Backbone as ProteinMPNN parsed JSONL, in Angstrom:
{"seq_chain_A": "XXXXXXXXXXXXXXXXXXXXXXXXXXXXXXXXXXXXXXXXXXXXXXXXXXXXXXXXXXXXXXXXXXXXXXXXXXXXXXXXXXXXXXXXXXXXXXXXXXXXXXXXXXXXXXXXXXXXXXXXXXXXXXXXXXXXXXXXXXXXXXXXXXXXXXXXXXXXXXXXXXXXXXXXXXXXXXXXXXXXXXX", "coords_chain_A": {"N_chain_A": [[-6.69, -8.369, 20.2], [-7.365, -5.868, 17.727], [-8.24, -7.055, 14.864], [-8.634, -9.5, 15.484], [-10.851, -9.513, 16.566], [-12.907, -8.861, 14.912], [-12.315, -11.025, 13.175], [-14.025, -12.674, 14.561], [-16.318, -11.479, 14.691], [-19.756, -11.826, 13.457], [-22.37, -12.267, 11.605], [-25.574, -13.169, 13.607], [-28.035, -15.362, 13.722], [-29.503, -17.093, 15.095], [-30.417, -16.565, 18.102], [-30.143, -17.494, 21.644], [-32.78, -17.982, 23.834], [-32.231, -15.97, 26.273], [-32.488, -13.242, 28.224], [-30.391, -10.215, 27.89], [-28.361, -8.385, 29.853], [-29.45, -5.272, 30.818], [-27.166, -3.484, 31.285], [-24.504, -4.388, 29.814], [-25.707, -3.76, 27.195], [-25.754, -1.012, 27.217], [-22.996, -0.56, 27.372], [-22.549, -1.185, 24.889], [-24.397, 0.594, 23.6], [-22.554, 3.1, 24.15], [-20.208, 2.673, 22.838], [-21.073, 2.884, 20.524], [-21.869, 5.536, 20.668], [-19.196, 7.325, 20.989], [-18.546, 6.981, 18.328], [-17.069, 8.496, 15.345], [-18.215, 11.288, 13.571], [-19.043, 13.063, 10.597], [-18.572, 16.613, 11.017], [-18.795, 15.974, 14.029], [-22.037, 15.857, 14.107], [-23.301, 13.566, 15.347], [-25.651, 12.171, 14.178], [-28.114, 9.926, 14.928], [-29.777, 7.839, 16.71], [-30.772, 5.569, 19.289], [-32.755, 3.084, 19.684], [-34.161, 0.52, 21.718], [-35.581, -2.16, 22.544], [-36.081, -4.369, 24.895], [-37.955, -5.036, 26.386], [-40.02, -8.299, 26.657], [-42.634, -8.649, 25.573], [-43.414, -6.396, 23.971], [-41.268, -6.615, 22.418], [-41.316, -9.337, 21.159], [-44.179, -8.605, 19.526], [-43.375, -6.571, 18.171], [-41.497, -7.774, 16.784], [-43.129, -9.809, 15.27], [-44.889, -8.473, 13.982], [-42.869, -6.862, 12.331], [-41.35, -8.742, 10.769], [-42.824, -10.189, 8.85], [-44.786, -11.219, 5.921], [-43.661, -9.752, 3.45], [-41.072, -9.154, 4.558], [-40.552, -11.359, 5.86], [-38.225, -13.129, 5.034], [-36.095, -12.549, 7.268], [-37.447, -13.089, 9.469], [-36.238, -14.858, 11.313], [-34.979, -12.926, 13.316], [-37.041, -12.814, 15.135], [-36.047, -14.796, 17.065], [-34.395, -13.304, 18.828], [-33.447, -11.558, 21.85], [-33.527, -8.641, 22.061], [-33.854, -6.214, 20.373], [-33.189, -3.176, 18.351], [-33.616, -0.426, 17.141], [-32.691, 1.967, 14.681], [-32.767, 4.978, 14.328], [-32.735, 8.032, 12.206], [-31.252, 11.064, 12.793], [-30.668, 14.697, 12.714], [-28.303, 16.226, 10.72], [-25.093, 18.31, 11.039], [-25.771, 21.501, 10.045], [-22.955, 22.198, 8.453], [-22.196, 19.633, 7.826], [-24.906, 18.569, 6.277], [-24.272, 20.501, 4.444], [-22.035, 19.969, 3.406], [-22.456, 17.403, 2.448], [-24.456, 17.52, 0.139], [-23.116, 19.229, -1.824], [-21.116, 17.282, -2.379], [-22.307, 15.078, -3.325], [-22.979, 13.21, -1.27], [-24.426, 11.163, 1.026], [-23.748, 12.03, 3.985], [-24.976, 11.181, 6.753], [-25.404, 8.885, 6.691], [-23.303, 7.251, 6.261], [-22.18, 7.633, 8.828], [-24.121, 6.832, 10.703], [-23.166, 4.323, 9.858], [-20.922, 4.008, 11.051], [-21.56, 4.112, 13.661], [-22.942, 1.614, 14.077], [-21.566, 0.168, 13.797], [-19.544, 0.346, 15.51], [-20.884, -0.478, 17.787], [-21.833, -3.226, 17.047], [-19.347, -4.504, 16.807], [-18.515, -4.019, 19.564], [-20.071, -5.55, 21.323], [-20.079, -7.869, 19.756], [-16.767, -8.602, 21.466], [-17.998, -8.355, 23.559], [-19.278, -11.027, 23.832], [-21.547, -11.292, 22.687], [-24.032, -11.801, 19.945], [-25.032, -10.539, 16.865], [-27.277, -9.274, 14.38], [-27.195, -7.047, 11.812], [-30.042, -5.358, 9.595], [-31.421, -5.032, 7.363], [-34.162, -4.766, 5.978], [-37.541, -4.413, 6.722], [-40.319, -4.056, 8.0], [-40.858, -0.598, 8.09], [-42.886, 1.124, 8.715], [-44.631, -0.304, 10.366], [-42.91, -0.251, 12.434], [-42.319, 2.453, 13.167], [-44.549, 2.912, 14.051], [-45.495, 1.343, 16.179], [-43.2, 1.852, 17.876], [-43.351, 4.776, 18.143], [-42.549, 6.169, 16.864], [-42.144, 9.543, 14.941], [-43.48, 10.025, 11.633], [-42.074, 11.835, 9.785], [-39.407, 10.841, 10.335], [-36.899, 8.784, 9.967], [-36.253, 4.857, 9.638], [-32.974, 3.702, 9.436], [-31.833, 1.082, 10.146], [-32.203, -2.313, 11.594], [-31.056, -3.901, 14.505], [-30.314, -6.873, 15.532], [-29.525, -8.507, 18.868], [-28.381, -10.454, 21.107], [-27.398, -13.496, 22.607], [-25.555, -15.839, 20.955], [-25.983, -19.088, 19.265], [-24.606, -20.15, 17.5], [-21.94, -21.571, 15.308], [-18.693, -20.574, 14.901], [-18.135, -19.139, 11.728], [-16.42, -19.774, 9.258], [-14.905, -16.7, 7.141], [-16.042, -15.603, 3.589], [-15.064, -13.884, 1.729], [-13.335, -11.286, -1.13], [-10.091, -11.669, -1.777], [-7.392, -10.026, -0.886], [-6.001, -8.45, -2.266], [-7.468, -8.225, -4.507], [-9.084, -5.62, -3.541], [-7.919, -3.358, -2.972], [-5.118, -0.818, -3.883], [-2.418, 0.579, -5.12], [-1.443, 3.967, -5.238], [-2.53, 4.456, -8.19], [-5.795, 4.128, -9.535], [-6.874, 0.798, -10.004], [-9.138, -0.799, -10.199], [-12.395, -2.984, -10.417], [-12.534, -3.794, -14.252], [-10.27, -2.529, -15.302]], "CA_chain_A": [[-6.395, -7.667, 18.777], [-8.684, -5.605, 16.78], [-8.461, -8.055, 13.856], [-9.186, -10.79, 15.554], [-12.279, -9.545, 17.298], [-13.234, -8.581, 13.415], [-12.469, -12.014, 12.95], [-15.013, -13.453, 15.43], [-17.902, -11.033, 14.515], [-20.618, -12.461, 12.484], [-23.879, -12.359, 11.777], [-26.075, -14.152, 14.289], [-29.187, -15.579, 13.058], [-30.08, -17.977, 16.009], [-29.831, -16.543, 19.491], [-30.822, -18.315, 23.05], [-33.975, -17.112, 24.789], [-31.876, -15.578, 27.422], [-32.322, -11.854, 28.148], [-29.15, -9.425, 27.56], [-28.35, -7.657, 31.007], [-28.866, -3.632, 30.136], [-25.769, -3.058, 31.405], [-24.019, -5.113, 28.634], [-26.52, -2.97, 25.964], [-25.658, -0.033, 27.907], [-21.396, -0.649, 27.432], [-22.927, -1.175, 23.395], [-24.658, 2.172, 23.345], [-21.293, 4.143, 25.04], [-19.285, 2.377, 21.948], [-21.711, 3.531, 19.28], [-22.19, 7.601, 20.816], [-18.262, 7.386, 20.913], [-18.129, 7.211, 17.381], [-16.983, 9.883, 15.061], [-19.277, 11.519, 12.546], [-19.435, 14.295, 9.786], [-19.107, 17.874, 11.815], [-19.597, 15.719, 14.768], [-23.121, 15.907, 13.875], [-23.923, 12.266, 15.824], [-27.274, 11.915, 13.616], [-28.156, 8.826, 15.307], [-30.536, 7.565, 17.501], [-31.283, 4.087, 19.351], [-34.739, 2.647, 20.352], [-33.806, -0.25, 22.365], [-36.37, -2.85, 22.704], [-35.97, -5.495, 25.388], [-39.368, -5.68, 26.993], [-40.351, -9.48, 25.914], [-44.041, -8.987, 25.028], [-43.319, -5.824, 22.999], [-40.467, -7.131, 21.578], [-42.387, -9.952, 19.861], [-45.266, -7.896, 19.293], [-42.711, -5.989, 17.232], [-40.676, -8.551, 15.688], [-44.2, -10.37, 14.316], [-45.474, -7.008, 12.748], [-42.18, -6.024, 11.51], [-40.717, -9.336, 10.225], [-43.597, -11.357, 8.354], [-45.108, -10.734, 4.883], [-42.285, -9.732, 2.366], [-39.904, -8.96, 5.064], [-40.123, -13.047, 6.43], [-36.746, -13.711, 5.385], [-35.698, -12.016, 8.523], [-38.04, -13.99, 10.864], [-35.059, -15.477, 12.328], [-34.962, -11.851, 14.175], [-37.842, -13.326, 16.116], [-35.582, -15.075, 18.453], [-32.989, -12.378, 19.374], [-34.069, -11.067, 22.967], [-33.282, -7.567, 21.946], [-33.954, -5.521, 18.827], [-32.464, -2.375, 18.248], [-34.149, 0.463, 15.822], [-31.645, 2.978, 14.602], [-33.34, 6.257, 13.954], [-31.549, 9.347, 11.46], [-31.571, 12.619, 13.818], [-30.66, 15.909, 11.964], [-26.929, 16.371, 10.836], [-25.356, 19.574, 11.35], [-25.264, 22.108, 8.82], [-21.922, 21.652, 7.725], [-22.407, 17.767, 7.602], [-25.376, 18.897, 4.951], [-23.522, 21.046, 2.813], [-20.708, 19.083, 2.55], [-23.002, 16.15, 1.603], [-24.725, 18.244, -0.649], [-22.025, 19.492, -3.176], [-20.33, 15.903, -2.439], [-23.59, 14.112, -3.457], [-22.766, 12.105, -0.616], [-25.201, 11.239, 2.302], [-23.031, 11.814, 5.32], [-25.441, 11.065, 7.96], [-25.404, 7.519, 6.557], [-21.838, 7.255, 6.592], [-22.22, 8.097, 10.324], [-24.957, 6.127, 11.001], [-22.962, 2.802, 10.054], [-19.812, 3.892, 11.95], [-21.573, 4.101, 14.654], [-23.434, 0.959, 14.329], [-20.542, -1.03, 13.507], [-19.049, 0.464, 17.123], [-21.981, -0.935, 18.231], [-21.976, -4.599, 17.203], [-17.908, -4.697, 17.457], [-18.479, -4.03, 21.049], [-21.054, -6.704, 21.322], [-18.937, -9.022, 19.837], [-16.012, -8.147, 22.524], [-19.084, -8.874, 25.106], [-19.76, -12.517, 23.654], [-23.394, -11.267, 22.218], [-23.994, -11.771, 18.368], [-25.894, -9.455, 16.114], [-27.606, -8.927, 13.026], [-27.84, -5.913, 11.294], [-30.886, -6.24, 9.082], [-31.838, -3.431, 6.283], [-35.202, -5.365, 5.277], [-38.009, -4.631, 8.04], [-41.115, -3.158, 7.839], [-40.864, 0.557, 8.762], [-44.179, 1.706, 8.993], [-44.802, -0.97, 11.339], [-41.872, -0.214, 13.416], [-42.841, 3.93, 13.568], [-46.084, 2.557, 14.846], [-45.007, 0.213, 17.689], [-42.214, 2.515, 19.042], [-44.019, 5.911, 18.532], [-41.257, 7.126, 15.61], [-42.86, 10.068, 13.982], [-43.752, 9.573, 10.618], [-40.803, 12.507, 8.887], [-38.346, 9.916, 10.744], [-36.26, 7.406, 8.891], [-35.234, 4.181, 10.507], [-32.071, 3.069, 8.45], [-31.637, 0.102, 10.02], [-32.626, -2.626, 12.922], [-30.013, -5.007, 15.032], [-30.787, -7.902, 16.913], [-28.956, -8.572, 19.863], [-28.675, -11.861, 22.168], [-26.473, -14.779, 22.89], [-25.514, -16.462, 19.551], [-25.555, -20.254, 19.264], [-23.975, -20.913, 16.465], [-20.6, -22.002, 15.368], [-18.0, -19.344, 14.038], [-18.219, -19.384, 10.44], [-15.533, -18.934, 8.01], [-15.657, -15.823, 6.425], [-15.921, -15.442, 2.159], [-14.29, -12.703, 1.39], [-12.573, -11.397, -1.97], [-8.72, -11.465, -1.637], [-7.132, -8.449, -0.311], [-5.339, -8.112, -3.416], [-8.6, -7.44, -5.483], [-10.031, -4.36, -3.002], [-6.878, -2.073, -3.186], [-4.281, -0.31, -5.168], [-1.559, 1.893, -4.404], [-0.972, 5.058, -6.001], [-3.421, 4.791, -9.039], [-7.208, 3.307, -9.912], [-6.605, -0.447, -10.468], [-9.894, -1.544, -9.853], [-12.654, -3.72, -11.77], [-13.007, -3.289, -15.439], [-9.044, -1.604, -15.558]], "C_chain_A": [[-7.621, -6.739, 18.115], [-9.56, -6.497, 15.604], [-9.004, -9.005, 14.526], [-10.722, -11.034, 16.439], [-13.386, -9.05, 15.646], [-13.311, -10.37, 12.659], [-14.171, -12.844, 13.177], [-16.655, -12.536, 15.121], [-18.6, -11.48, 13.567], [-22.123, -12.161, 12.236], [-24.721, -12.797, 12.248], [-27.386, -14.078, 13.982], [-29.879, -16.844, 14.094], [-29.87, -17.671, 17.295], [-30.651, -17.577, 20.541], [-31.643, -17.508, 23.276], [-33.508, -16.439, 26.281], [-31.778, -13.738, 27.233], [-30.789, -11.466, 27.897], [-29.349, -8.577, 29.262], [-28.398, -6.129, 30.351], [-27.615, -2.941, 30.69], [-24.536, -3.544, 30.372], [-24.352, -3.891, 27.69], [-25.623, -1.607, 26.46], [-23.748, 0.626, 27.335], [-21.478, -0.492, 25.558], [-22.871, -0.016, 22.997], [-23.36, 2.949, 23.411], [-20.376, 3.418, 23.346], [-20.17, 2.903, 20.928], [-21.694, 4.93, 19.527], [-20.6, 7.65, 20.931], [-17.673, 6.99, 18.874], [-18.247, 8.074, 16.492], [-18.072, 9.957, 14.048], [-18.787, 12.646, 11.928], [-19.617, 15.436, 10.718], [-19.182, 17.303, 13.05], [-20.964, 15.844, 15.147], [-23.943, 14.569, 14.548], [-25.749, 12.259, 15.01], [-27.558, 10.529, 14.146], [-29.342, 8.751, 16.446], [-31.383, 6.27, 17.751], [-32.285, 3.656, 20.289], [-34.254, 1.165, 20.739], [-35.039, -1.161, 23.089], [-36.167, -4.693, 23.38], [-36.98, -5.677, 26.25], [-40.039, -7.052, 26.259], [-41.963, -9.048, 25.624], [-43.963, -7.457, 24.093], [-42.518, -5.907, 22.243], [-40.835, -8.095, 20.644], [-43.674, -9.357, 19.533], [-44.503, -7.139, 17.846], [-42.027, -6.769, 16.21], [-42.036, -9.263, 14.658], [-44.482, -9.518, 13.457], [-43.887, -6.62, 11.861], [-40.94, -7.084, 10.209], [-41.566, -10.351, 9.72], [-43.745, -10.573, 6.849], [-43.776, -10.772, 3.878], [-41.27, -9.627, 3.041], [-39.565, -10.579, 6.213], [-39.211, -13.478, 6.187], [-35.881, -13.707, 6.174], [-36.388, -12.602, 9.916], [-37.004, -14.512, 11.858], [-35.244, -14.192, 13.752], [-35.711, -12.096, 15.38], [-37.289, -13.801, 17.711], [-34.861, -14.772, 19.197], [-33.951, -11.952, 21.109], [-34.254, -9.349, 22.74], [-33.375, -7.146, 20.413], [-33.765, -4.198, 19.116], [-32.984, -1.741, 17.06], [-33.12, 1.69, 15.47], [-32.3, 4.449, 13.626], [-32.085, 7.401, 13.3], [-32.017, 10.11, 12.456], [-30.882, 13.457, 12.821], [-28.846, 16.028, 11.6], [-26.574, 17.379, 11.052], [-25.213, 19.961, 10.187], [-24.364, 22.039, 7.67], [-22.123, 20.459, 6.967], [-23.268, 17.961, 6.307], [-25.268, 19.107, 3.814], [-23.153, 20.235, 2.245], [-21.186, 18.057, 1.57], [-24.009, 16.426, 0.635], [-23.778, 18.259, -1.835], [-21.211, 18.197, -3.439], [-20.776, 15.005, -3.374], [-23.093, 12.779, -2.335], [-23.869, 12.148, 1.04], [-24.425, 10.644, 3.466], [-23.553, 10.931, 6.464], [-25.369, 9.147, 7.736], [-24.297, 6.553, 6.695], [-21.591, 6.883, 8.116], [-22.928, 7.429, 11.26], [-24.787, 4.625, 11.356], [-21.835, 2.58, 10.284], [-20.297, 3.353, 13.005], [-22.429, 2.378, 15.25], [-22.371, -0.382, 14.56], [-19.367, -0.725, 15.047], [-19.999, -0.242, 17.925], [-21.797, -2.386, 18.343], [-20.558, -5.052, 17.416], [-17.996, -5.203, 19.184], [-19.265, -5.274, 21.678], [-20.534, -8.083, 21.259], [-17.838, -9.515, 20.955], [-16.907, -8.706, 23.541], [-19.734, -10.642, 25.133], [-21.148, -12.453, 23.347], [-23.328, -11.145, 20.724], [-25.357, -11.058, 17.917], [-25.594, -9.408, 14.789], [-28.004, -7.526, 12.549], [-28.439, -5.853, 9.889], [-31.487, -4.73, 8.562], [-33.707, -3.255, 5.727], [-36.338, -5.652, 6.516], [-39.16, -4.055, 7.339], [-41.208, -1.658, 8.387], [-41.698, 0.713, 9.191], [-44.661, 0.956, 10.532], [-44.026, -0.807, 12.7], [-42.072, 1.025, 14.101], [-43.805, 3.622, 14.384], [-45.811, 2.516, 16.106], [-44.233, 0.863, 18.446], [-42.203, 3.996, 18.591], [-42.731, 6.815, 17.821], [-42.382, 7.809, 14.939], [-42.572, 10.248, 12.926], [-42.264, 10.394, 9.521], [-39.681, 11.748, 9.424], [-37.581, 8.963, 9.623], [-35.78, 6.452, 9.632], [-34.491, 3.53, 9.725], [-31.984, 1.566, 8.983], [-32.062, -1.109, 11.681], [-31.426, -3.473, 13.024], [-30.673, -5.686, 15.921], [-29.573, -8.053, 17.569], [-28.78, -9.65, 20.62], [-27.325, -12.871, 22.623], [-26.651, -15.839, 21.599], [-25.255, -18.068, 20.132], [-25.163, -21.092, 18.159], [-22.864, -20.585, 16.154], [-19.977, -20.724, 14.676], [-17.763, -19.713, 12.48], [-16.831, -18.7, 9.733], [-15.808, -17.732, 7.036], [-15.077, -16.019, 4.967], [-16.036, -14.048, 1.609], [-13.792, -12.235, 0.112], [-11.15, -11.576, -1.281], [-8.335, -10.343, -1.282], [-6.71, -8.054, -1.449], [-6.34, -7.337, -4.356], [-9.332, -6.213, -5.1], [-8.999, -3.302, -2.595], [-5.908, -1.891, -4.358], [-3.609, 0.814, -4.621], [-1.104, 3.365, -5.709], [-1.632, 5.719, -7.888], [-4.731, 3.683, -8.753], [-6.279, 1.961, -10.568], [-7.801, -1.221, -10.008], [-10.915, -2.486, -11.047], [-12.733, -2.872, -13.186], [-11.605, -2.362, -16.141], [-8.13, -3.012, -16.366]], "O_chain_A": [[-8.782, -7.147, 18.124], [-10.767, -6.644, 15.412], [-10.062, -9.418, 14.05], [-11.379, -12.016, 16.788], [-14.617, -9.021, 15.684], [-14.148, -10.778, 11.854], [-15.018, -13.318, 12.42], [-17.792, -12.961, 15.326], [-17.936, -11.578, 12.535], [-22.827, -11.748, 13.158], [-25.353, -13.231, 11.285], [-27.971, -12.996, 13.931], [-30.838, -17.465, 13.638], [-29.101, -18.444, 17.866], [-31.604, -18.288, 20.221], [-31.459, -16.32, 23.015], [-34.264, -16.394, 27.251], [-31.169, -13.129, 26.354], [-29.986, -12.38, 27.708], [-30.46, -8.261, 29.686], [-27.566, -5.777, 29.515], [-27.274, -1.803, 30.367], [-23.579, -2.772, 30.304], [-23.467, -3.086, 27.399], [-24.665, -1.361, 25.727], [-23.398, 1.77, 27.044], [-20.642, 0.18, 24.954], [-21.98, 0.541, 22.356], [-23.182, 3.559, 22.357], [-19.85, 4.4, 22.824], [-19.476, 3.718, 20.32], [-21.487, 5.627, 18.534], [-20.607, 8.873, 21.076], [-16.524, 6.814, 18.471], [-19.329, 8.661, 16.464], [-18.74, 8.987, 13.689], [-18.052, 13.347, 12.624], [-20.695, 15.457, 11.312], [-19.803, 18.127, 13.721], [-21.237, 15.941, 16.343], [-25.15, 14.485, 14.319], [-26.807, 12.365, 15.63], [-26.916, 9.771, 13.418], [-29.704, 9.799, 16.979], [-32.28, 5.84, 17.027], [-32.46, 3.942, 21.474], [-33.889, 0.571, 19.725], [-35.408, -0.806, 24.209], [-36.125, -5.76, 22.768], [-36.843, -6.653, 26.987], [-40.623, -6.814, 25.202], [-42.262, -10.161, 25.191], [-44.84, -7.566, 23.236], [-42.731, -5.34, 21.171], [-40.741, -7.864, 19.439], [-44.332, -10.29, 19.074], [-44.996, -7.168, 16.719], [-41.983, -6.488, 15.012], [-41.935, -9.232, 13.431], [-44.364, -9.711, 12.247], [-43.958, -6.094, 10.75], [-40.173, -6.678, 9.335], [-41.234, -11.495, 10.029], [-43.071, -9.585, 6.556], [-43.069, -11.757, 3.666], [-40.249, -9.942, 2.431], [-38.66, -10.763, 7.027], [-38.885, -14.399, 6.936], [-34.939, -14.499, 6.149], [-35.953, -12.557, 11.067], [-37.111, -14.499, 13.085], [-35.562, -14.499, 14.902], [-35.3, -11.753, 16.488], [-37.664, -13.517, 18.848], [-34.487, -15.459, 20.148], [-35.154, -12.195, 21.204], [-35.206, -8.83, 23.323], [-32.956, -7.811, 19.465], [-34.176, -3.88, 20.233], [-32.883, -2.333, 15.985], [-32.875, 2.374, 16.463], [-32.171, 4.677, 12.424], [-30.942, 7.571, 13.725], [-33.106, 9.885, 12.984], [-30.425, 12.775, 11.903], [-28.162, 15.834, 12.605], [-27.538, 18.052, 11.419], [-24.724, 19.28, 9.287], [-24.621, 21.9, 6.475], [-22.199, 20.337, 5.745], [-22.728, 17.653, 5.245], [-25.642, 18.624, 2.745], [-23.454, 19.722, 1.167], [-20.755, 17.789, 0.448], [-24.536, 15.399, 0.209], [-23.729, 17.365, -2.68], [-20.684, 18.005, -4.534], [-20.073, 14.296, -4.093], [-22.911, 11.61, -2.676], [-23.918, 13.052, 1.874], [-24.347, 9.483, 3.868], [-22.845, 10.116, 7.055], [-25.293, 8.353, 8.674], [-24.335, 5.397, 7.116], [-20.885, 5.945, 8.485], [-22.58, 7.353, 12.439], [-25.352, 3.892, 12.168], [-21.323, 1.489, 10.031], [-19.812, 2.322, 13.471], [-22.505, 2.025, 16.427], [-22.415, -1.427, 15.209], [-18.559, -1.557, 15.459], [-19.522, -0.592, 19.005], [-21.622, -2.896, 19.45], [-20.43, -5.994, 18.198], [-17.692, -6.241, 19.771], [-18.769, -5.851, 22.645], [-20.484, -9.013, 22.065], [-17.919, -10.672, 21.367], [-16.474, -9.531, 24.346], [-20.354, -11.252, 26.005], [-21.917, -13.366, 23.651], [-22.517, -10.337, 20.271], [-26.441, -11.05, 18.501], [-24.541, -9.446, 14.154], [-29.048, -6.976, 12.901], [-27.713, -6.18, 8.95], [-31.847, -3.723, 9.172], [-34.322, -2.272, 5.313], [-36.289, -6.673, 7.202], [-39.039, -3.601, 6.201], [-41.848, -1.664, 9.439], [-41.655, 0.49, 10.401], [-44.963, 1.566, 11.558], [-44.441, -1.159, 13.804], [-42.065, 1.045, 15.332], [-43.846, 4.139, 15.501], [-45.861, 3.405, 16.957], [-44.326, 0.683, 19.66], [-41.103, 4.548, 18.624], [-42.18, 7.84, 18.224], [-43.345, 7.217, 14.451], [-41.425, 10.664, 12.761], [-41.597, 9.738, 8.721], [-38.674, 12.085, 8.803], [-38.004, 8.629, 8.516], [-34.881, 6.792, 10.403], [-35.076, 2.636, 9.115], [-32.086, 0.742, 8.074], [-32.168, -0.553, 12.775], [-30.782, -3.807, 12.029], [-31.404, -5.303, 16.835], [-28.542, -7.771, 16.959], [-29.961, -9.669, 20.969], [-26.264, -12.347, 22.963], [-27.666, -16.485, 21.344], [-24.567, -18.328, 21.12], [-25.321, -22.294, 17.945], [-22.459, -19.476, 16.502], [-20.654, -19.955, 13.994], [-17.11, -20.724, 12.225], [-16.403, -17.546, 9.712], [-16.759, -17.737, 6.253], [-13.938, -16.468, 4.837], [-16.981, -13.386, 1.181], [-13.561, -13.372, -0.3], [-11.194, -11.622, -0.051], [-9.192, -9.47, -1.418], [-7.207, -6.961, -1.72], [-6.174, -6.218, -4.843], [-10.084, -5.665, -5.905], [-9.361, -2.389, -1.852], [-5.85, -2.519, -5.415], [-4.032, 1.719, -3.902], [-0.532, 3.356, -6.799], [-1.388, 6.746, -8.521], [-4.7, 2.707, -8.004], [-5.327, 2.036, -11.345], [-7.581, -2.287, -9.432], [-10.533, -2.72, -12.194], [-12.929, -1.66, -13.277], [-11.708, -1.683, -17.162], [-6.993, -2.838, -16.806]]}, "name": "protein", "num_of_chains": 1, "seq": "XXXXXXXXXXXXXXXXXXXXXXXXXXXXXXXXXXXXXXXXXXXXXXXXXXXXXXXXXXXXXXXXXXXXXXXXXXXXXXXXXXXXXXXXXXXXXXXXXXXXXXXXXXXXXXXXXXXXXXXXXXXXXXXXXXXXXXXXXXXXXXXXXXXXXXXXXXXXXXXXXXXXXXXXXXXXXXXXXXXXXXX"}
């Protein structure tokens, strides 16, 4: 059941130093590839870093200094950089008029598909937004004009399952009219 998988999925910050088979990584990529997107634009590209020497060099450069709070990522055997690609013309126009960055929603859906598939395969992930983007681009050959929206760490978690600390369900929805905060 999907809700069971969602309960199981958590940000993993402590991975075993065990390689992740490419077959499993590619199952996660397939889940991301199947994600829906505005006007089917699929505005994403995943760079999978699983070569140990490059992964260590990358992790050292992008998770140090002001980004050191995410230095736990250095333990993960795989680091994935998620790059924005061009959205379709119609998605861009719709986003402009709505004031909504649809490509970011699309990437969010694709990344969520990736990490849920990883959880189903017994792998841990952490979705990271705080990293040295300039160094990531330099080390992975990403053009300066491109945007790296997030990093995903992937590996075999050695953390126990934690309880989820979430708002009560009744606080996050209402029927037929707005009844959110400050009403």
